[in-house]
Structures are given as structure tokens and as C-alpha cells.
N, C-alpha and C positions, 0 to 999 in steps of 0.2 A: 761353606755355610756362613752366612753373615748373621752375627748375633745382634739383636735389636739393641740400640743404644738407649740407656735410661740411667741418668746420673744418680737417681735416687736408690738404685740397686747396688749392693755390694757385690762386685764381680769376683767370683770364685771359680778356679779351674780345677779339674780333676781328671785323672787318667785311668783308663781301663787297660791294665796290663795282663797278658796271658802268658803261661809257660808252655813248654813243649807238649804237655798233656792236655792243653786246652783249659786249664784251671785259671780262675780270675783272682787277682790279688786284692785283699781288703786289709785296711789298717784300722786299729782301734784308737778312738780318741781317748786320751788320758789326762791326768792332772786335773786342774781346776777349770778347764775349758768348758764352754757351753756344750751340752750333749755328750759329756764325758761318759765313756763306757760303751758307746755305740760304735758299730763298725761302719766304715765308709770307704769310698774309692779315694786313694791318696791324692793330695793336692793342697791348694791353699789360695790365698788372696792374690789378685793381680795388683801389682804395685804401680804407682804413677810412672808413665813413660814406657811400660812394658806392653808388648802384645800378649794375647792369651797364650800363644805357643811358647813365647819366651818365659812367661811366668810358670807354665807347666814344667818346662825344662829345669828351671831353677828350683821349684818346689820339690820335684821328684828327686833331684840330686841331693837337696838338703834333708829331705824327709826319709827317703828309702835308699839312697846311695846308688841310683842308676842314672845313666846318661842316655838321652834320647837321640834318635835320628829324626830331627825335626821335619825333614821332608816326607817322612812316612806317617806322621801323625794325621789322623782322620777325624773330622767332627762326628760326634754321635748324637747328642741332644743338648740343648740349653734350656734349663728348667728355671723359670722365675718362681720364687717361692717366698711366702710370708711365714716366718718362723713363729712359734707360739709366743716368743718374747716380743713380737712385733717387728723384729729386724727383717728387712727384705733383702734377699740375695738373688743373684743369678748364678746358678750352678751350671757352668759351661764345661761339658764333658767330651773327652776325646778318646778314641781308640789309639793305643800305643802298640803297634805290631812289632816294632824293633827297638831294642834298647841294649845297652851294655852295662854289665855289672850284676851282682847278686843282690836282689831286693832284700833289705833288712831294715829293722827299726833303728834309724840313726839317732833318734831321740828317746830310745829305750821303750818305744811303744810296740805293742804286739802287732805282728802281721801274720796273715794266713792265706794260703792258696785254697780256693773253693771251686768245686765242680759247679758249672753254671746253674744247673737245675737246683742246687742247694742254696743259691744266693738269697732267695726269699725266706729262708729259715733263720737268717741272721738279723738281729736287732739293729736297725739302721735309722739315720735321720729321715724325716718324712721326704725331704727333697731327693733322696737317693732312690726312692721306690720307683718313680717313673724311669729312672736310668736302668734299673733292673728289667723293667718291662721293655724298654727300647732294645736291650740286648737279647731278650728271649722271645718276644712276641712279634707277630706280623706287623709290617709297616703300612699295609693296605687292608681295608675292610670294604668288600664289595656289598652294596645294597642292591638286590636284584630289582629290576624294573617291573612295573605292571605289564603283563603280556598284552600285546595289541591284538592277539588272537589266542586261541587255546591250543596252538600247535606245540605240544610238549617236546617233540623231537627237535624243533628249531631252538627252543629255550635251552634244552640240555646241551645241544651242540655249542651254543654261545657260552654257557656256563663252563663247559669243559675247556674251551679256549682260554677263558680267564684263569682257570686252575693250571693249565699248562704253562701260562705266562707267569706263574709263581704266586698268584693270590691264594692266601691260606686262611682267610677268615671271611665267611660268607654270612650275610643276613638275608634270609628268605622272606621277602616282604611282598604282599599282594593285597590290594583292595578291590580287585576285580574278579578273582576266582571264587566260586561258591565253596562253602566249607568242605564238602566232600572232595571236590577237585583239588583244593589246596592241600588236603591231607595226602592225597595220592602224589601230588607234586613234591611235598615234603619228604615222603618216603623215598622217591626216586633220587632227590637231591642228596639225602642222607647217604645213600649207597655210593653215589658218585664222589661226594666229598671225602668219604672214608677211604676210597681208593687212593686219593691224593694226600691223605693224612692232614686234611684241612678241617678247621673248626666250623661247624654250622650252628647258627642261632635262628630260631623262628621268631618273627616279629609278632608281638602280642596283639597288634591291631589287624592282623590278617583274618581273624575270626573272633568269636567271643573269647574272653580271656581264659575261661575254664577249658574250652575246647583246645586252645593252643597249649595250655599247661599239660593237658592230657597227652597231646601229641609229643611234646617235649619228653615226657616221662616214658612213653612207649618206644620212641626212637633213640633215646639216650643222647639227645643233643641239647644245645643251650637255648636260653630264652632272652630275647631282646625286648625291652619294655618301651612303649611309647611314653612320652612325657605324662600323658593322662593316666596311664596304668602305673607309672612310677609313683604317682601321688596316692594311689589307692591300694597298692599291692601289700599284702601281708606275706612276709618272707616265708612263713611257715607253710604257705600253700605251694611252695616250689620244692620239688624233690631235693634232698640233701645232695650236695656235690654238683648240682646243675650249674654250668657256666651262665653268668648273668650279666647283662649289659643294659644300658639305657640311653635314650635320646634326651639331650638337655639343651636348653636355649638361654639359660641365665644362671646366676650364682645360686639362687635358691634351689633350682633343680639339681645342680651339681652337688650341693650339700645333701639334698635328699638321697641322691644316688650313693654318695659316700656313706651316709648313715645306714642305708639299706645293705651295704656291703657288696655292691656290684663289682665285677672284675674289671670293667672298663666302661667308658662313656663315649658317646658321640656328641660333639658340641658344634653348633652352627645356627644359621648359615654364616660362613666366613666371607663368602662372596655371593653376589646375586645368583639365584638359581631359578630355573623354570618350575621346579617342584613347589617352591614356596615364593611366588613372585612378589607378594606383599610384605615379606619379612625384611626387616632392616638388617643388612649385613653387619657382622661384628668387625670385620677386618682382622688381620693377624694381630694387630696391637690390642684390640678388644679381646680376642681369644687369649692372648698372653696374660692380660689383666685378670681374667676369670680363672685361669690356670693356677694363679698364685695361691689360692686358698684351699686347694685340695691336692691329695697325693695320688689320685687315680691316674692310670693311663687314660689319655683322652685323645680321640681322633678328631682332627679338624674336618668339618663336613660343610659342603655347599660350594658348588662351582669349581671344584678342584679335580686335578688328575695327577698321575704319577710324577709328572715333572715338578709338582709343588711339594714333594715329600721333604726335600732339604729345607725349604723355607718353613714348612710346618714344624720340623724338628728344631729349627732355630728359635721357634716361639714356644717350645715346650710340649709339642704334640707327639703322640705315639707315631703318628703318620697321618694319612688321609683316608677318609671314608667317602665313597662316591657311588652314584648310580651310573650316569652317563660317562663319567670320567674313567670308569674301570670296566664298563660293559663293552665287550668286543663289538666293533662296528660291522656293518655289512661288508 
């Protein structure tokens, strides 16, 4: 994964270490440092002349007393982030599957091993939140295409192929089906995604908003908001505990999504797309610039397929969202 170069960002590396029980190591920031008292993935600044991997090896040796097998280190995500103080950092995070030594606080800082599902319970710097999402949540989000006909069997067969290929987050979107037929399709898809333990969200623009919210409640699935519905939704209208996502195209919509408390967002288009041919693409650099100001997991959307996941992660994305890029071909 190639991290984007930006000399105005402070380059910071961090490592995700796991033990034999699958727990993840966190270290607590102490002393008079900025964000003292919060838990983070251990690491530190890249010094002049160092590669990110060299900096990671040095920092983890100094901070927690372990030595890395550098050839085994794997890129996870690089998060550009503007801190509340105004400082801009690039948090460049790597999986560390192999290391030698017993992890301990070499500078008297507290360290703890955490079951992955409990990571979100710890108070962390904002930049670390997308890292937790990258560890725990799917790197692909399939947006279903409008049906060219009403052949539900063909649609379900294609969807199952995507699920069999490992897609675990599905947004059911349709502007062509009548409301009653969409409801039937949603029920069938809910049963199928449950079999694969995949998350299903219904697109709010597939029928009137109240109808979709009713379907979400009856099926026990999530809600994905169009940018128009994001601007007008009162969160109290959504059942408590409902997974919630939103489509965004600019900084203002991303801030609205974060203020509303969505679980993740889709941001695009990153590249030209047939779905929105008149939209000006952000490019990955534009995506990364918008990524800086929010802590949400954000999928890169528009003209992308699975082979772009590494590039998307290098610019702070959770992964990619796509229609054609993830929908199985004939």
C-alpha cells in the first residue's frame, strides 16, 4: 500500500499487535502529551530518513519492548486527520502478526490486551476510530443495481454469488421497483443475507421514507440515507439500535452524517461513474482531504472495484462501495 505524500502532514506510524488469544494491544498516552489518558495503538512519529516500517520497528522497540519481523508487517489503513488543536497527522497503521519479546510499557505507560469486539469501548483519539472499523468491519459494500427486469430469481442468484465471494455489507437500492415489490424483495434479501451473517441496509430513496423506515423496523435491518434524506431526517424516527449509514458528496454532508450519529458513510464519486455521469470526481486526493475532518468509517464510492481496496485504504477509506464493481457479471 502506497501512502499518499503530503509534506504538511505529520507522519505517524502505529502497529496492531495480537496475542495467541486474538486480543489486540492498546497503550495509554500519559504525562503531559496531547490527548493524555486516551488509549491508542502503539507507535510514534516517522523521523527524517526513516521508512514507515523502520520507524514502526524503532518505536515499538522503544515504547513496548518488542522486535518486529519487518517482512511480515502488513499495511492496514492510513488515516489523514485534522486534530482539534489544528495539527494535521497521517496515522499510518500496520498489522504486526509476528514479533519477539513481551509487550510492556517501557516508559511506565499502561498497556492492555483487548478482545477485538471491545475495542470501541475504550476512549481513543479520533484518528484511531477508523482504524478500529478497518479491523472489525467489511472492506466492501455492495450497492445493488436497479433490476433490468423483475426476475427476482436472477437477482437473488447474483446476490448470493456476491455473498459467496465474501461481501458482507449490502445496500438494497432500487428506483425501479414499485413499493410493494420492493418490500417483497427486501424480505427475500433479508433472509439471504442473514444466512451469510451479512449486514443489510435499505436505501431510503427506494420508496417514501416512512415506508422504508417501517420496512427497516419490521425486518430488523439497517437504513441507508440518501443525501437528501440525510438533510431532513430526525433520528428519533429511526428505531433505536438500527444500523445507520448515509451517502455524502462533500464536507458539509459528512459533518451532517457525523452529527446525526451514522455508523458509516459512502463518499464519492471518486472516479467517473455511469450512475452519475455529470458529477465531478473527487479523486483519491480529494477523498483524503474530506476524510481529515471526520472520524467516521467512510467507503470510497464511484468507479471502483475490489482491486482498488488497497489504494482506498491508503487514503483513509474503510474500503470501497460499488454497484458494477461488486455485482457479479454474466
